[in-house]
N, C-alpha and C positions, 0 to 999 in steps of 0.2 A: 361625497358618502361622507358621513360622518365617521371621526376618529373616536372607537370608544373605549380607547383608552383612560385612565382616569386622570385628572390634573395633576393628583398625587404622585403618579406615577412617574409623569413626564420628568418633576426634578431631579436632580444629581440625588442619588444615596448618601443620605448624611447620617454619621456615624456619632451617637452620643461620646462623649469622650470627658475626662477629666482630664484637663491641662491649663496654661497659663498663659498669660502671652502680653505684649505690650502694646500702644495703639498711639499713635502722635496726633491729638489733637485739640483743636483750642490752643494750637504752639507749645504744650506739655505732654511731656509722654505720662500716660498712664496705664496702670495694670489691669486685666481682664481674666476672668474664668471664662474658657471655651464652651459652649451649653452644647452643639452640636456641629459637627464638620464636612465637607464634604468637595470635590474636587475642584467646585466653583466657587465656594465660599465657606464664609462661618457664622455661626450667633455667638456673642459674646455676651458676658454681664460685666457690664464696670464694675470696680471692686468699691465699697463703701467707700473705705481712707483715704481716696485719690482723687475723687470727681465728687461736686457738687451732684447731686443726685436731682438734676431740674434738666428736664428734655429739651424744654426753650433755650436753656447755655446750651447745648450741643447744636441746636438747629443754626443757632447764631454764628458758633463756629466753623457750621459747614455752607454757610451763604456764598464764599466765595467759592470754593469747589467742595461736591461731595467728596474728591479723593483724600483718601489717609493712607499713612504708613502704619504696617503690621511689623510684628516678629514675633516668631510661634520657637522657642529656643526648644521647646520635645520635640518638634520633628525638622527645627533648623531650615525654617523656611523665613523668609521675610520681604519687603517691598510694598505694593502700590497695591490696597484694594479704594472700590466706590462703596460708598454706605447707599443702604436700599430703605432700610429700615431702621427706627427708633421708636422705642416705646419703653412705656413703665410695667413692670409685670411684679404683682405683692410687693412695691414699694421699692423696686431695683430696676435701674435703667440698663435695656435689653439693646444692644448695636448688631444688625442684621449688614454682611461685607460680601461684594461679591469681588473675588479675585482679579485686577486685571493686570499688572507685572509682577512674576514672583522670581528671588532668587533663591536657589537651593542650594543645601549643604553651606550655610553660613558660620554655622561656629567657626568653620577653620577660617573663613574671610575675614571676622570679624578679628578673630584671634591677631591675623598677620595682619591687617588695616586698624585695627585698633577701635573702627567706628564704621557706624550702616552705613553705604555708600547711597544716597537718592537718585535713582534715575534722571537727569534733566537737562535738555538744551535748551541752550539758553548762548547769547551773542555778549562779549567781552573785550576788551581789550588787553596785552600784554606788552609788557617793553623788555628785549633781549637785545643786548649789545648797541645799547641807545636805538634801535628801530622797533619801531612800533606795529605790532602784529595783531590782526583780527582770530577771534578765537571763536568757537563753540563750545560748549560746555557735554562732558557726555555722564558724566555725572559727579554729585556733590556731596562734601561729608564735613563733619565738624571739623575736620582736620587737615583737609585739603580739595584738591578739585582734580579730576582728569580732564584736559581739553585736547582736542584737535585744532592743528592750524593749517590751512590751504597753504601747497607750494613748499618752497625749499628754506629752512627753519635752522639755523646754525645754533644749535643747544645744546649744553652739555650738563652731564650729571655734574650737581655740586651747585652750580651757580645760580646766584641769586636775582630773583625779577621781580619787575614790579607790576601788578595787574588792576585791572578793574573790574566788578563785574556789577552791572547796576541791579540786573534781575534780584538779586537779594541785599544789593546795597552795600558790596562787600567792595572794599581795595585797602590794598598793603603789600606786603613783601610775601616772597613763596622759596622756596628752594626746588631745583627742579631734582625729584629723586630719580625717575627715568626718562629716555627717549625711545620710541618705537616709530621708526621712518617706515610707511608704508605709502609707496606710490607717491601719489601726486600732492601728500598731506603726512602730518605728523603728530602722533600721540606724546602727550608729557604730562606725568603723574607732577602734581606738584603737592609741597606741604606748607602750611601756612608759619609763617617766622612771625612777621610782623601782622594784624590786622586796625584797623581805626575803630572797630567795634569786636565786644566781649561775647554777645551772645549772637546767634545766627539763627532768624526765625524761621522758621518750613522746614528746617532738617535738625530728623531728630538723631540721639547720638546711640539707641539701641545698644548699650554694653554695662551688665550687671557686675557690679560689686559684689550685691546680694543677694540670695537666691529670691524667687518672688513667692509673694506670701500665696500661702494656699488656700 
């Protein structure tokens, strides 16, 4: 039996919305205007003054992965989305994305943390009290890491530790900001103190010093 429901009705309801946001694309943050928004995704128009309007450049940026980070300050949402459509309309580049992993009420989170934390699970090593431990990241920002270490760890807040995180080619010194022991593992919040590099490609800041352009 055929389903008579029109294809257009099967899509999530999309609301036209005059709003702005940020997208992390090609290792840079770009501003965009929201054309429409639904519970599953959005259609965005990239700003003229923040990105070269060449669809081929965008496709090159998406060759490694179609996942991007977005920030919608008006509705206090940030997180990962998948680019499912890129096209030029009336000389402007439009990007359609589907939401994948979002955090809500991020204005308070960004205020408290100072920078957006990107969910990322990857392995690294950390030296605490001259003992080397393996860890997996929970999330990463331009200011620090949240890591999970299996087993018993004698880590104290305020301690300086050395770490290596090859996934982002990061290594250096960090301060233990907080420790949460839970069962057979420990979560550590680390703040970078000294890094071997100045830029962390792949991780946006998403902190606005100035309002987004209208």
